[in-house]
C-alpha positions as semicolon CSV with decimal commas, in nm:
position;residue;x (nm);y (nm);z (nm)
1;M;-0,022;-0,063;-0,001
2;I;0,111;0,372;-0,072
3;R;0,227;0,563;0,191
4;P;-0,018;0,919;0,215
5;R;0,330;1,090;0,220
6;I;0,439;0,976;-0,050
7;L;0,037;1,015;-0,275
8;F;0,063;1,398;-0,132
9;R;0,339;1,400;-0,347
10;L;0,226;1,245;-0,621
11;L;-0,053;1,489;-0,567
12;R;0,171;1,778;-0,590
13;V;0,373;1,633;-0,870
14;A;0,062;1,609;-1,083
15;L;-0,006;2,028;-0,988
16;H;0,294;2,129;-1,052
17;I;0,286;1,907;-1,431
18;L;-0,092;2,114;-1,479
19;W;0,055;2,406;-1,388
20;G;0,395;2,400;-1,659
21;C;0,092;2,288;-1,873
22;L;-0,116;2,601;-1,802
23;L;0,185;2,819;-1,824
24;V;0,278;2,698;-2,125
25;L;-0,039;2,732;-2,271
26;T;-0,160;3,087;-2,179
27;L;0,190;3,337;-2,145
28;F;0,503;3,119;-2,316
29;G;0,411;3,273;-2,674
30;I;0,399;3,609;-2,621
31;W;0,692;3,553;-2,350
32;G;1,075;3,584;-2,575
33;S;1,290;3,325;-2,560
34;A;1,466;3,467;-2,258
35;R;1,204;3,482;-1,995
36;R;1,094;3,120;-2,167
37;R;1,387;2,918;-2,112
38;V;1,445;3,128;-1,718
39;C;1,075;2,927;-1,639
40;R;1,188;2,662;-1,719
41;Q;1,467;2,643;-1,514
42;R;1,297;2,835;-1,247
43;W;1,019;2,515;-1,283
44;S;1,198;2,276;-1,297
45;A;1,358;2,373;-0,985
46;D;1,002;2,340;-0,822
47;L;0,982;2,026;-0,949
48;L;1,280;1,869;-0,742
49;H;1,198;2,031;-0,474
50;I;0,882;1,795;-0,451
51;L;1,083;1,538;-0,510
52;A;1,264;1,572;-0,209
53;I;1,596;1,602;-0,467
54;H;1,916;1,855;-0,391
55;T;2,103;1,902;-0,672
56;R;2,458;1,905;-0,630
57;V;2,688;2,058;-0,921
58;I;3,052;1,997;-0,934
59;G;3,231;2,224;-1,216
60;K;3,091;2,452;-1,457
61;A;2,862;2,500;-1,671
62;P;2,966;2,564;-2,083
63;P;2,940;2,875;-2,264
64;A;2,647;2,845;-2,508
65;G;2,639;2,739;-2,850
66;R;2,797;2,344;-2,715
67;L;2,737;2,063;-2,784
68;V;2,671;1,847;-2,438
69;V;2,650;1,466;-2,393
70;S;2,582;1,296;-2,084
71;N;2,472;0,984;-1,920
72;H;2,190;0,898;-1,948
73;I;1,940;0,756;-1,580
74;S;1,638;0,875;-1,567
75;W;1,318;1,070;-1,665
76;L;1,473;1,365;-1,395
77;D;1,735;1,374;-1,638
78;I;1,586;1,670;-1,805
79;F;1,480;1,876;-1,523
80;V;1,829;1,807;-1,306
81;L;1,994;1,924;-1,609
82;N;1,727;2,235;-1,695
83;S;1,778;2,376;-1,305
84;V;2,111;2,447;-1,355
85;S;2,137;2,574;-1,725
86;H;1,978;2,692;-2,046
87;V;1,954;2,422;-2,275
88;K;1,732;2,221;-2,479
89;F;1,733;1,836;-2,477
90;V;1,798;1,604;-2,758
91;C;1,530;1,251;-2,635
92;K;1,367;0,959;-2,836
93;D;1,018;1,063;-2,950
94;D;0,864;0,753;-2,796
95;V;0,893;1,043;-2,518
96;L;0,606;1,241;-2,711
97;Q;0,392;0,922;-2,615
98;W;0,490;0,983;-2,231
99;P;0,069;1,112;-2,129
100;V;0,092;1,568;-2,066
101;L;0,498;1,531;-1,946
102;G;0,543;1,413;-2,300
103;W;0,310;1,683;-2,477
104;L;0,463;1,966;-2,250
105;I;0,835;1,856;-2,342
106;A;0,716;1,870;-2,669
107;R;0,660;2,259;-2,607
108;N;1,021;2,295;-2,421
109;D;1,266;2,329;-2,732
110;T;1,291;1,979;-2,779
111;I;1,468;1,827;-3,091
112;F;1,344;1,430;-3,118
113;I;1,448;1,163;-3,317
114;S;1,338;0,823;-3,431
115;R;1,555;0,551;-3,264
116;R;1,356;0,328;-3,554
117;V;1,403;0,556;-3,850
118;R;1,830;0,513;-3,918
119;S;1,876;0,847;-4,186
120;D;1,682;1,058;-3,896
121;A;2,001;1,086;-3,687
122;K;2,106;1,302;-3,999
123;R;1,845;1,572;-3,958
124;V;1,861;1,557;-3,608
125;S;2,214;1,663;-3,653
126;G;2,144;1,908;-3,926
127;E;1,943;2,075;-3,654
128;I;2,129;2,055;-3,409
129;T;2,429;2,264;-3,590
130;T;2,204;2,505;-3,683
131;A;2,020;2,522;-3,261
132;L;2,402;2,544;-3,251
133;G;2,485;2,825;-3,502
134;R;2,233;3,037;-3,312
135;G;2,406;3,021;-2,923
136;D;2,181;2,736;-2,847
137;T;2,402;2,447;-2,529
138;V;2,216;2,075;-2,686
139;V;2,206;1,825;-2,521
140;V;2,277;1,423;-2,593
141;F;2,215;1,157;-2,440
142;P;2,433;0,902;-2,681
143;E;2,379;0,532;-2,477
144;G;2,018;0,613;-2,734
145;T;1,907;0,499;-2,415
146;S;1,862;0,543;-1,990
147;T;2,100;0,247;-1,692
148;D;2,037;0,166;-1,322
149;G;2,357;0,422;-1,360
150;K;2,580;0,133;-1,272
151;L;2,751;0,119;-1,600
152;L;2,790;0,311;-1,923
153;L;2,721;0,163;-2,259
154;P;2,894;0,224;-2,547
155;F;2,808;0,586;-2,685
156;H;2,696;0,563;-3,025
157;A;2,838;0,838;-3,251
158;A;2,625;1,044;-3,516
159;L;2,494;1,298;-3,347
160;F;2,894;1,397;-3,255
161;Q;2,955;1,502;-3,607
162;P;2,833;1,857;-3,532
163;A;3,051;1,894;-3,288
164;L;3,327;1,833;-3,588
165;D;3,055;2,093;-3,903
166;T;3,160;2,381;-3,689
167;Q;3,451;2,305;-3,493
168;T;3,327;2,349;-3,081
169;P;3,412;2,125;-2,857
170;V;3,225;1,879;-2,696
171;Y;3,101;1,885;-2,371
172;S;3,066;1,627;-2,170
173;V;2,831;1,611;-1,858
174;G;2,821;1,257;-1,578
175;L;2,454;1,200;-1,374
176;R;2,487;1,044;-1,094
177;Y;2,172;1,005;-0,811
178;S;2,312;0,894;-0,409
179;N;2,056;0,847;-0,189
180;H;2,081;1,005;0,214
181;K;2,297;0,775;0,308
182;G;2,596;0,817;0,014
183;Q;2,553;0,577;-0,171
184;I;2,446;0,516;-0,525
185;S;2,000;0,527;-0,563
186;T;1,844;0,357;-0,783
187;A;1,493;0,451;-0,728
188;P;1,466;0,788;-0,994
189;A;1,654;0,516;-1,263
190;Y;1,380;0,469;-1,494
191;W;1,475;0,124;-1,756
192;G;1,329;-0,214;-1,826
193;D;0,987;-0,270;-1,720
194;L;1,020;0,076;-1,506
195;S;0,710;0,318;-1,526
196;I;0,760;0,680;-1,407
197;L;0,458;0,589;-1,173
198;D;0,740;0,340;-1,006
199;S;1,009;0,610;-0,987
200;L;0,751;0,857;-0,832
201;V;0,655;0,582;-0,587
202;A;0,995;0,461;-0,540
203;L;1,166;0,855;-0,456
204;G;0,846;0,899;-0,232
205;R;1,038;0,637;-0,019
206;Q;1,315;0,827;0,015
207;P;1,421;1,081;0,286
208;Y;1,569;1,279;0,025
209;T;1,762;1,237;-0,310
210;I;2,083;1,409;-0,425
211;A;2,105;1,483;-0,795
212;E;2,514;1,529;-0,934
213;V;2,537;1,719;-1,174
214;N;2,984;1,639;-1,268
215;W;3,063;1,947;-1,596
216;L;3,320;1,832;-1,753
217;K;3,571;2,080;-2,002
218;G;3,553;2,092;-2,292
219;L;3,696;1,860;-2,587
220;C;3,798;1,928;-2,858
221;A;3,937;1,659;-3,220
222;A;4,255;1,808;-3,158
223;D;4,245;1,635;-2,815
224;V;4,167;1,273;-2,998
225;I;4,363;0,998;-3,102
226;A;4,291;0,953;-3,430
227;H;4,165;0,553;-3,490
228;D;4,281;0,680;-3,889
229;A;4,550;0,875;-3,926
230;A;4,548;0,891;-4,250
231;Q;4,133;1,060;-4,182
232;G;4,194;1,221;-3,918
233;V;3,958;1,184;-3,570
234;T;3,605;1,124;-3,702
235;R;3,291;1,084;-3,510
236;Q;3,353;0,764;-3,364
237;D;3,702;0,904;-3,210
238;L;3,525;1,217;-2,983
239;A;3,220;0,987;-2,884
240;L;3,534;0,759;-2,729
241;A;3,695;1,006;-2,556
242;S;3,369;1,201;-2,399
243;R;3,295;0,804;-2,313
244;E;3,616;0,822;-2,059
245;L;3,569;1,094;-1,996
246;I;3,203;1,028;-1,787
247;A;3,327;0,713;-1,705
248;C;3,663;0,846;-1,505
249;A;3,424;1,123;-1,369
250;L;3,116;0,879;-1,223
251;A;3,410;0,624;-1,116
252;L;3,221;0,357;-1,364
253;P;3,356;0,070;-1,555
254;K;3,561;0,193;-1,934
255;L;3,558;0,033;-2,239
256;D;3,812;-0,271;-2,310
257;T;4,168;-0,112;-2,311
258;S;4,367;-0,329;-2,511
259;P;4,550;-0,276;-2,782
260;K;4,244;-0,357;-3,012
261;S;4,015;-0,191;-2,869
262;L;3,872;0,133;-2,896
263;D;3,895;0,347;-2,660
264;H;4,192;0,558;-2,475
265;R;4,164;0,835;-2,802
266;L;4,262;1,157;-2,533
267;A;4,597;1,273;-2,732
268;V;4,631;1,531;-2,428
269;P;4,463;1,593;-2,136
270;P;4,069;1,778;-2,120
271;L;4,096;1,883;-1,772
272;S;4,448;2,092;-1,844
273;N;4,412;2,469;-1,846
274;R;4,367;2,464;-2,258
275;P;4,130;2,803;-2,285
276;T;3,828;2,489;-2,368
277;D;3,550;2,891;-2,469
278;T;3,647;2,957;-2,750
279;P;3,647;2,745;-3,123
280;C;3,824;2,444;-3,116
281;Q;4,070;2,488;-3,464
282;A;3,998;2,270;-3,751
283;P;4,073;1,844;-3,677
284;T;4,460;1,799;-3,839
285;P;4,526;1,451;-3,849
286;V;4,767;1,293;-3,508
287;R;4,891;0,967;-3,531
288;S;4,676;0,683;-3,359
289;A;4,733;0,478;-3,045
């Protein structure tokens, strides 16, 4: 049986989502983009407050107009990142099937991608390139699905292409959820057969949850060792290097590090003092390891 405290929290979440829908229907059409971003950040922070989720930010968010890649654990990831930064997201079009919440996400500068149509990645890459050119920061979840937070899946490389095309750094961010004891929490996880309701009930059973946001330094093509020196740095190389950054930050297992592996692609440490707020230089081939 669900405890009264959890039911009360669920009711508050439902009312908050309806309040968000009302804002979108009445005011988003007349507000400018800057005010919408501020409203979206405040609404996301309020949602986390209702769910007793405390954010802990490590590092500094990237400047505007950057591609950001993140590990993916929960349906809450987008609200956690929205609460601490002004970003737009690339999401699977499955989100559109979520009752009410999917409608709300669709009206908040979200780029949707179909995993059922392989060629859709090219269209989405074009939209990301356009968004970066406008100065928008775009977040991608390159695992392509969510996990329980205890592992990091291989990164799909297709949506890294806009960073190479625009010669801008790729920033990585590592997300982790912990319980009140400081242990990794799977309560927020939205994977397998779990539903959003299952996640909400699990969160309601916790005194509070900590959402840790680890902002990592930008990574240019010049920081990455190419697998094929003749071809130069590719999006696959950039994806593998970005994945390793997040794995290191979250102390998660890396990919195979044998000589046959495509991992370990950093030519220079991305956590060095190299300025990362400026556009990258054009990619130049470097020797493979």
